[in-house]
C-alpha positions as CSV (number, residue, x, y, z in Angstrom):
1,M,21.9,-59.6,-9.0
2,G,23.7,-58.1,-11.8
3,S,23.7,-57.6,-15.5
4,L,22.2,-60.2,-17.6
5,N,24.2,-59.1,-20.0
6,R,28.0,-58.0,-21.2
7,T,28.1,-53.9,-20.3
8,K,29.4,-52.1,-22.7
9,L,31.8,-49.1,-21.9
10,S,31.7,-45.6,-24.0
11,V,33.6,-43.1,-23.3
12,N,32.3,-39.2,-23.8
13,I,35.7,-37.1,-25.0
14,N,33.7,-34.0,-25.2
15,K,36.3,-33.1,-22.0
16,L,38.9,-33.7,-24.5
17,A,37.7,-31.3,-27.2
18,T,37.1,-28.5,-24.6
19,I,41.5,-29.1,-23.7
20,R,41.8,-28.6,-27.7
21,N,39.6,-25.9,-27.6
22,A,41.4,-23.7,-25.1
23,R,44.2,-23.4,-27.0
24,G,43.2,-23.5,-30.5
25,G,44.9,-26.0,-33.3
26,N,44.2,-29.9,-33.0
27,N,46.2,-31.1,-29.7
28,P,45.0,-32.9,-28.5
29,D,43.5,-34.4,-31.3
30,I,40.4,-36.0,-30.8
31,V,39.8,-38.1,-33.9
32,D,43.2,-39.6,-33.2
33,Y,41.8,-40.2,-29.7
34,A,38.7,-41.9,-30.5
35,R,40.8,-44.3,-32.9
36,K,43.2,-45.5,-29.7
37,I,40.3,-45.0,-27.4
38,E,38.6,-47.9,-29.4
39,S,42.0,-49.7,-29.5
40,Y,42.2,-49.6,-25.4
41,G,38.9,-51.8,-25.4
42,A,35.9,-49.5,-25.0
43,D,32.6,-50.6,-27.2
44,G,32.1,-46.9,-28.1
45,I,32.9,-43.5,-28.5
46,T,30.1,-40.7,-27.1
47,V,29.6,-37.1,-27.6
48,H,27.5,-34.7,-26.6
49,P,27.6,-31.3,-29.4
50,R,26.8,-28.0,-27.8
51,P,24.5,-25.4,-29.5
52,D,27.9,-23.3,-28.7
53,Q,30.2,-25.7,-30.0
54,R,32.4,-25.3,-26.7
55,H,32.9,-29.4,-26.9
56,V,32.9,-31.0,-29.8
57,R,32.6,-28.5,-32.7
58,F,30.0,-29.9,-35.8
59,E,32.5,-30.7,-38.2
60,D,34.2,-33.0,-36.0
61,L,31.2,-34.9,-35.8
62,Y,31.5,-36.0,-40.0
63,L,35.2,-36.3,-39.2
64,L,34.0,-39.5,-36.3
65,K,31.4,-40.5,-38.3
66,K,34.3,-42.1,-40.7
67,T,36.8,-43.1,-37.7
68,V,35.0,-44.7,-35.5
69,K,34.3,-48.2,-36.1
70,T,32.7,-49.7,-32.3
71,E,29.6,-47.5,-31.9
72,F,29.4,-43.1,-32.2
73,N,26.8,-42.1,-30.1
74,I,25.1,-38.3,-30.3
75,E,23.8,-37.3,-27.4
76,G,22.5,-33.7,-27.3
77,Y,19.0,-31.7,-27.5
78,P,16.7,-32.2,-30.5
79,S,16.7,-28.6,-31.8
80,R,15.9,-28.4,-35.8
81,E,20.1,-28.2,-36.0
82,F,20.7,-30.7,-34.1
83,M,18.3,-32.9,-35.4
84,D,19.2,-31.9,-39.2
85,L,22.9,-32.5,-37.7
86,V,21.9,-36.4,-36.7
87,L,20.0,-37.4,-39.6
88,D,23.4,-36.4,-42.0
89,I,25.7,-38.0,-40.1
90,R,23.9,-41.0,-39.0
91,P,25.4,-42.6,-36.1
92,Q,24.4,-46.0,-34.4
93,Q,22.7,-43.8,-31.4
94,V,21.1,-40.9,-31.3
95,T,20.6,-40.3,-27.3
96,L,18.2,-37.5,-26.8
97,V,18.5,-35.1,-22.9
98,P,16.2,-32.2,-22.6
99,D,19.1,-29.7,-22.3
100,A,18.2,-25.8,-22.6
101,P,20.8,-24.0,-24.7
102,D,22.9,-22.3,-21.3
103,V,23.3,-25.6,-19.4
104,L,26.8,-26.3,-17.9
105,T,26.2,-30.4,-18.6
106,S,22.7,-33.1,-18.7
107,N,21.0,-32.6,-15.2
108,N,17.7,-33.9,-15.9
109,G,15.7,-36.2,-17.3
110,W,13.2,-36.1,-19.8
111,D,9.3,-35.8,-18.4
112,T,7.7,-38.5,-21.0
113,M,4.6,-38.1,-19.7
114,Q,4.4,-34.2,-20.6
115,Q,6.8,-34.3,-23.3
116,L,5.6,-37.5,-25.2
117,P,3.9,-35.8,-28.6
118,F,7.6,-34.1,-28.8
119,L,9.4,-37.1,-28.1
120,K,6.9,-39.3,-30.1
121,D,7.8,-37.5,-33.4
122,I,11.3,-37.1,-32.9
123,I,11.9,-40.8,-32.5
124,A,9.9,-41.4,-35.4
125,E,11.8,-39.3,-37.8
126,L,15.2,-40.9,-36.2
127,K,13.6,-44.1,-36.5
128,S,12.7,-43.7,-40.2
129,Q,17.0,-43.4,-41.0
130,N,17.3,-46.2,-39.1
131,I,19.3,-44.8,-35.8
132,R,18.8,-46.2,-32.6
133,T,17.1,-44.1,-30.2
134,S,17.5,-43.9,-26.6
135,I,16.0,-41.0,-24.2
136,F,17.8,-39.5,-21.0
137,L,15.5,-40.3,-18.2
138,N,15.5,-39.6,-13.9
139,P,15.2,-42.6,-11.9
140,D,11.7,-42.7,-12.0
141,P,9.1,-45.5,-12.0
142,R,5.9,-43.3,-13.5
143,M,8.0,-42.1,-16.7
144,I,8.5,-45.9,-17.7
145,A,4.7,-46.7,-19.4
146,S,5.0,-43.0,-21.3
147,A,8.7,-43.9,-22.3
148,V,7.6,-46.7,-24.3
149,L,5.2,-44.9,-26.2
150,T,7.6,-42.8,-27.5
151,G,8.7,-45.4,-29.5
152,T,12.3,-45.1,-28.3
153,D,14.9,-48.5,-28.3
154,R,16.5,-47.5,-25.4
155,I,16.8,-45.3,-21.9
156,E,19.9,-44.2,-20.6
157,L,19.2,-43.5,-16.5
158,Y,20.8,-40.2,-15.7
159,T,23.1,-41.5,-12.8
160,E,23.7,-38.2,-10.7
161,S,21.6,-38.6,-7.7
162,Y,23.1,-42.2,-6.9
163,A,27.3,-41.0,-7.4
164,S,26.2,-38.0,-5.1
165,G,24.4,-40.0,-2.7
166,F,27.0,-43.1,-3.0
167,D,29.3,-42.2,0.0
168,K,26.5,-41.6,2.4
169,D,24.4,-44.7,2.0
170,R,24.6,-46.3,-1.4
171,E,21.6,-48.5,-0.6
172,N,19.4,-45.5,-0.9
173,A,21.0,-44.1,-3.7
174,I,20.9,-46.8,-6.0
175,R,16.7,-48.0,-5.0
176,P,15.0,-46.3,-7.5
177,Y,17.5,-47.0,-9.7
178,I,16.7,-50.4,-9.2
179,E,13.0,-50.0,-9.6
180,T,13.2,-48.3,-12.5
181,A,15.1,-50.4,-14.1
182,R,12.9,-53.6,-13.3
183,E,10.3,-51.4,-14.7
184,A,12.0,-50.6,-18.2
185,V,12.9,-53.9,-18.8
186,E,10.1,-55.6,-17.8
187,A,8.1,-53.3,-20.6
188,G,10.9,-54.5,-23.2
189,L,13.4,-51.5,-22.9
190,V,16.8,-51.7,-23.0
191,L,18.6,-50.1,-20.5
192,N,22.2,-47.2,-20.5
193,A,23.0,-45.5,-18.0
194,G,25.5,-41.8,-17.8
195,H,26.6,-39.3,-15.8
196,D,28.7,-38.7,-12.9
197,L,30.4,-43.1,-12.8
198,D,33.3,-43.5,-11.7
199,L,35.8,-46.0,-10.9
200,K,34.5,-45.6,-7.2
201,N,30.8,-46.1,-8.2
202,L,30.6,-47.7,-11.2
203,R,30.8,-51.5,-10.2
204,Y,27.7,-51.6,-7.4
205,F,26.1,-49.5,-9.4
206,Q,26.7,-52.7,-12.4
207,E,26.3,-55.7,-9.8
208,H,22.8,-53.8,-9.1
209,I,21.5,-52.9,-11.9
210,A,20.1,-56.1,-14.0
211,G,19.7,-55.6,-17.8
212,L,22.4,-52.6,-17.6
213,L,23.7,-52.9,-21.8
214,E,25.8,-49.7,-21.8
215,V,27.3,-46.8,-19.5
216,S,28.9,-43.6,-21.2
217,I,31.5,-41.8,-19.2
218,G,33.7,-38.6,-19.8
219,H,34.3,-36.2,-17.0
220,A,36.0,-38.9,-14.5
221,L,37.6,-41.3,-17.2
222,I,39.0,-38.3,-18.7
223,C,40.3,-37.1,-15.0
224,D,42.0,-40.4,-13.8
225,A,43.6,-40.8,-17.6
226,L,45.1,-37.8,-16.6
227,E,46.8,-39.5,-13.3
228,F,46.9,-43.3,-15.1
229,G,47.4,-43.0,-18.5
230,M,44.1,-43.1,-20.7
231,A,45.0,-47.1,-22.1
232,N,45.5,-47.4,-18.6
233,T,42.1,-46.2,-17.2
234,V,40.1,-47.3,-20.0
235,R,40.8,-50.4,-19.3
236,M,40.8,-50.0,-15.6
237,Y,37.0,-48.7,-16.6
238,L,36.4,-52.0,-18.3
239,N,37.7,-53.8,-15.4
240,Q,35.5,-52.6,-13.0
241,L,32.7,-53.3,-15.6
242,G,34.0,-57.4,-15.4
243,T,34.5,-57.0,-19.3
244,S,38.2,-56.4,-19.5
245,N,40.1,-59.3,-21.7
246,Q,43.3,-57.6,-21.8
């Protein structure tokens, strides 16, 4: 099967910001790390600012916008504060997630049928500033038709259930993703994916999801970097995607 396009790797650097914040100061320097990660071959940098700024801080986003030369992707719940922030910064992509302010990490996709009017208005506001939009979506083909109506450019498949079921029954775990991806591509949407993808399950996912253009990976990649080093780890993930030329 496999992707028709080269699958790009965007590295989520939230965990680097968490380490920095735990001690104070600016070590690790996440802006410098973003630059290095790009030089190792990554196709983009992703951040997910939370309302309490426990990971990346709002001020980081302005510095990253000036630094990132590939693709800058900002994820978050479209509160008024978040919207004002991204409309001011204007990254290449904004990924909308339905997170409540107190969640530890993203844990669900949008109900695009129920939230259609809200998403439609938010996405129109982003697109008025020529910001590409993606919406976080569960592997549910029923959500695709209404996702199209929101006006979004892309969907990001929420891959936690695939990752958690991979070891037990990978064929069953990936089945709803294949079905959802097929519906999305036929409807003209571009596919991203993310959450709990790692060196063990990434290649199988990429090989079975036709049209997968981009994956966003943070926690697992940063954990692997503790063992293998950041440069090696980025290249290892690119190799899993069949895209490394280093």
